[in-house]
Structures are given as C-alpha cells and as structure tokens.
matplotlib code that plots the C-alpha trace (Angstrom):
import matplotlib.pyplot as plt

x = [-68.5, -66.6, -63.1, -61.8, -58.2, -57.5, -54.1, -53.9, -51.3, -53.6, -54.6, -57.7, -59.1, -58.4, -60.1, -63.2, -63.6, -62.9, -65.5, -68.2, -67.3, -67.3, -70.6, -72.0, -70.6, -67.3, -64.0, -61.3, -57.5, -55.2, -51.8, -50.2, -47.6, -47.3, -44.9, -46.9, -50.1, -48.8, -47.7, -51.1, -52.9, -50.8, -51.7, -55.2, -57.0, -59.1, -62.2, -61.8, -59.0, -59.4, -56.1, -54.8, -52.7, -50.2, -48.5, -45.0, -42.7, -44.6, -47.3, -50.8, -50.3, -47.2, -48.9, -51.8, -49.4, -47.5, -50.7, -52.2, -49.2, -50.5, -54.0, -57.3, -58.8, -61.1, -59.5, -61.0, -58.5]
y = [8.0, 7.4, 8.7, 10.1, 10.9, 13.5, 13.3, 16.5, 19.2, 22.1, 23.5, 25.4, 22.1, 20.3, 23.1, 23.0, 19.2, 19.1, 21.8, 19.9, 16.5, 17.7, 19.4, 15.9, 14.4, 12.8, 12.9, 14.2, 14.3, 15.5, 15.1, 17.4, 15.2, 11.6, 10.5, 11.9, 10.6, 7.1, 7.1, 8.2, 5.8, 2.9, 3.8, 2.3, 5.4, 6.0, 4.3, 6.0, 7.8, 10.7, 10.7, 13.2, 11.8, 14.6, 15.0, 16.1, 13.4, 10.3, 10.6, 9.3, 6.1, 5.2, 5.9, 3.6, 0.9, 0.9, 1.1, -1.9, -4.0, -3.8, -2.4, -2.7, 0.7, 2.1, 4.9, 7.5, 9.0]
z = [-63.9, -67.1, -67.5, -70.7, -71.6, -74.2, -76.0, -78.0, -78.4, -79.1, -75.7, -77.0, -78.4, -75.1, -73.2, -75.5, -75.4, -71.6, -70.9, -72.8, -71.5, -67.9, -68.4, -69.4, -66.2, -67.4, -65.6, -68.0, -68.0, -70.7, -72.1, -74.6, -76.3, -77.4, -74.7, -71.8, -73.4, -73.7, -70.1, -68.9, -71.3, -69.9, -66.4, -67.0, -65.6, -68.7, -70.0, -73.4, -75.1, -77.6, -79.5, -82.0, -84.9, -85.2, -81.9, -80.8, -79.4, -80.6, -83.2, -82.5, -84.6, -82.7, -79.4, -80.4, -81.6, -78.3, -76.3, -78.1, -77.0, -73.4, -73.3, -75.1, -74.0, -76.7, -78.7, -81.0, -83.4]

ax = plt.figure().add_subplot(projection="3d")
ax.plot(x, y, z, "-o")
ax.set_aspect("equal")
plt.show()
C-alpha cells in the first residue's frame, strides 16, 4: 500500500484529500505547518508528498529545498 504525506495548513482540504485517498486504498498522514511537515517528510515514511506552497513556519519551497538535501521522495506542489 502506498503512503502519502499531506503537508497543508487548511484542515478542510486535508480532510477532503485524506477521505478520497483512503477510499482508494492509500495510507495517509498529515502535517499542518512547514516545520512538522519537514520532520515527517525526512522520516522516510511517505512514498509521495503533497505539499502546499504557503505554509506557516517554513513555506513549501523551503520545505522542498531542505527535503532535497537528504531525500528524493516524489513531491507534488
């Protein structure tokens, strides 16, 4: 089963995406700010990351920049 990490600060968007991805059989985890999202992304748990650009803490571009220093996990912005 593929694992998807959602890094998004809007809870309603996370809920909607999570509902649909789980219905299709994916495992889903979420983070609601850039710092927490980067920590989860670096853990290596996810096969794919859905990343918002405008996040509190670290913005999505900075999360991606730091992530790319250590991981090559596919990311959709």
